[in-house]
C-alpha positions as CSV (number, residue, x, y, z in Angstrom):
1,M,0.0,0.2,-0.1
2,K,1.4,3.4,-1.1
3,E,1.5,6.4,1.3
4,A,0.7,9.4,-0.5
5,I,1.5,12.8,1.2
6,S,-1.3,15.5,0.4
7,I,-0.5,19.2,1.7
8,G,-2.7,20.9,-0.4
9,G,-3.1,20.6,-4.3
10,N,-3.9,17.5,-6.2
11,P,-3.0,14.1,-4.1
12,S,-2.1,12.7,-7.4
13,M,0.7,14.5,-8.0
14,Q,2.0,14.5,-4.5
15,P,5.4,11.8,-4.5
16,D,4.9,8.7,-2.2
17,L,6.4,9.5,1.4
18,Q,8.0,5.8,1.6
19,E,9.2,5.9,-1.8
20,L,11.1,9.3,-1.0
21,V,12.4,8.1,2.1
22,G,13.9,5.3,0.4
23,R,15.5,7.5,-2.2
24,V,17.0,9.6,0.7
25,A,18.3,6.0,2.2
26,L,20.2,6.2,-1.0
27,G,21.5,10.0,-0.5
28,D,19.1,11.8,-2.8
29,E,19.0,15.1,-1.5
30,K,16.3,16.1,-3.7
31,A,14.2,13.6,-2.2
32,F,15.1,14.6,1.2
33,A,14.1,18.2,0.3
34,A,10.8,16.9,-0.6
35,V,10.4,14.6,2.6
36,Y,11.6,17.9,4.9
37,D,8.6,19.8,2.9
38,A,6.3,17.1,3.6
39,V,7.0,16.5,7.2
40,V,8.2,19.5,8.9
41,S,5.0,20.7,9.7
42,P,3.9,17.7,11.5
43,V,7.4,17.1,13.2
44,L,6.9,20.7,14.6
45,G,3.6,20.2,15.7
46,V,4.8,16.8,17.7
47,A,7.5,18.8,19.1
48,R,5.2,21.7,20.1
49,A,2.6,19.4,21.7
50,V,5.3,17.7,23.8
51,L,7.5,20.8,24.7
52,R,5.4,23.8,24.7
53,D,8.3,26.0,23.9
54,H,8.5,27.4,20.3
55,A,12.3,27.4,20.1
56,Q,13.0,24.4,21.7
57,S,10.3,22.6,19.2
58,E,12.2,24.3,16.4
59,E,15.3,22.8,17.7
60,V,14.2,19.5,18.3
61,A,12.1,19.5,14.5
62,Q,15.6,20.5,12.9
63,E,17.2,17.6,14.8
64,V,14.6,14.9,13.8
65,L,15.2,15.9,10.3
66,V,18.9,15.7,10.5
67,E,18.2,12.1,12.1
68,V,15.9,11.5,9.3
69,W,18.6,12.3,6.8
70,R,21.2,10.0,8.8
71,T,19.2,7.1,9.6
72,A,16.8,6.5,6.7
73,P,18.3,3.3,5.8
74,R,17.1,2.0,9.2
75,Y,13.4,2.7,8.1
76,R,11.4,-0.6,7.7
77,S,8.2,-0.4,5.8
78,D,7.2,-3.5,7.3
79,R,7.2,-1.9,10.6
80,G,4.9,0.9,9.7
81,T,4.6,4.0,7.6
82,A,7.2,6.4,6.6
83,I,5.1,9.3,8.3
84,N,4.6,7.2,11.5
85,W,8.3,6.6,11.7
86,I,9.5,10.3,11.3
87,L,6.7,11.3,13.9
88,T,8.0,8.7,16.5
89,L,11.1,9.8,16.0
90,A,10.0,13.3,16.6
91,H,8.1,12.2,19.5
92,R,11.2,10.1,21.0
93,R,13.4,13.3,20.5
94,A,10.8,15.8,22.1
95,I,10.5,13.5,25.3
96,D,14.3,13.3,25.4
97,R,14.8,17.1,25.5
98,V,12.1,17.4,28.3
99,R,13.8,14.8,30.1
100,S,17.0,16.5,29.8
101,V,15.9,19.6,30.7
102,E,14.4,18.3,33.8
103,A,17.5,16.7,34.4
104,A,19.6,19.9,34.2
105,A,17.2,21.6,36.5
106,A,17.5,18.8,39.0
107,R,21.2,19.1,38.8
108,D,21.1,23.0,39.0
109,N,18.7,22.8,42.1
110,Q,21.3,20.2,43.9
111,A,24.2,22.6,43.2
112,A,22.5,25.5,44.6
113,L,21.5,23.2,47.8
114,L,24.9,21.9,48.1
115,A,26.1,25.6,47.7
116,R,24.1,26.8,50.6
117,T,25.0,23.8,52.7
118,P,27.9,24.5,54.8
119,E,30.6,22.2,54.6
120,F,30.8,21.7,58.4
121,D,28.2,21.7,61.2
122,E,28.3,25.4,62.4
123,V,26.7,25.2,65.5
124,T,29.4,22.5,66.6
125,E,32.1,25.0,65.6
126,Q,30.4,27.8,67.5
127,V,30.1,25.6,70.6
128,E,33.5,24.2,70.5
129,A,34.7,27.8,70.1
130,R,32.6,29.4,73.0
131,L,33.9,26.4,75.3
132,E,37.4,27.1,74.2
133,R,37.2,31.1,74.8
134,E,35.8,30.1,78.3
135,Q,38.5,27.9,78.9
136,V,41.1,30.4,78.1
137,R,39.3,33.2,80.2
138,R,39.4,30.8,82.9
139,C,43.0,29.9,82.7
140,L,44.3,33.6,82.2
141,R,42.4,34.1,85.5
142,T,44.9,32.0,87.2
143,L,47.5,34.1,86.0
144,T,49.3,36.8,88.3
145,E,48.0,40.4,87.2
146,I,51.4,41.3,85.4
147,Q,51.6,38.0,83.5
148,R,47.8,38.4,82.6
149,Q,48.3,42.3,81.4
150,A,51.5,41.0,79.4
151,V,49.6,38.1,77.6
152,T,46.7,40.2,76.8
153,L,49.0,43.2,75.5
154,A,50.9,40.7,73.4
155,Y,48.5,38.2,72.0
156,Y,45.0,40.0,71.9
157,R,46.4,43.4,71.0
158,G,49.4,42.4,69.1
159,L,52.0,44.5,70.8
160,T,55.6,43.7,70.5
161,Y,57.6,42.7,73.9
162,R,59.3,46.2,73.8
163,Q,55.6,47.8,73.3
164,V,54.1,45.7,76.3
165,A,57.1,47.1,78.4
166,E,56.7,50.5,77.5
167,A,52.9,50.1,78.1
168,L,53.3,48.5,81.2
169,A,56.4,50.6,82.2
170,L,58.3,47.5,83.3
171,P,62.0,46.6,82.2
172,L,62.4,44.5,78.7
173,G,63.8,41.5,80.4
174,T,60.7,41.6,83.2
175,V,58.3,41.3,80.6
176,K,59.7,38.4,78.6
177,T,60.2,36.4,81.8
178,R,56.5,37.0,82.6
179,L,55.1,36.3,79.1
180,R,57.1,33.2,79.2
181,D,55.8,31.9,82.6
182,G,52.3,33.2,81.9
183,L,52.4,30.9,78.6
184,I,53.5,28.1,80.5
185,R,50.9,28.3,83.1
186,L,48.4,28.7,80.4
187,R,49.7,25.7,78.4
188,D,49.6,23.7,81.6
189,C,45.9,25.0,82.5
190,L,44.7,24.4,79.2
191,G,46.4,20.7,78.9
192,V,48.3,21.5,75.8
193,T,51.5,19.1,75.3
194,A,54.3,20.9,73.7
């Protein structure tokens, strides 16, 4: 049974689509142009029905027609008409596009979630930092007044030994000794091993 394509005009003047696909399989460019003209609208219609996006529908239609050119030798008339084969290609390609877009959106969402997820547990980090600060404060209270002042000026304000000595109006050697003794006591109090 021959499959006649009639898009306006006299149907007897239109070529048989199945015969045209057979000629396309042999590399006939004129036959492909005729197939293109005959099926571009239905292919675009199938793509639009699935995708609902004009630009993507046009892309899919173009891809389908390129696929028809490349895979025409695989067409088997005993499995169905040429138009059904082409429209099945269009439907499958449109569905693939939908799945691809959905997968890309899912990947983007996952990446966005991962970007917002901290690499560590912020609450745990904050609690640990607070506990460490409290322990350091407790250990600082065990130092003598001069040791605590020297350590505070040197390590919390970033002053040099000489600047600490000037700020406390003490000799440089005394400040160094007080700092060393204070740091040893802090180390022992904090349980830090050297």
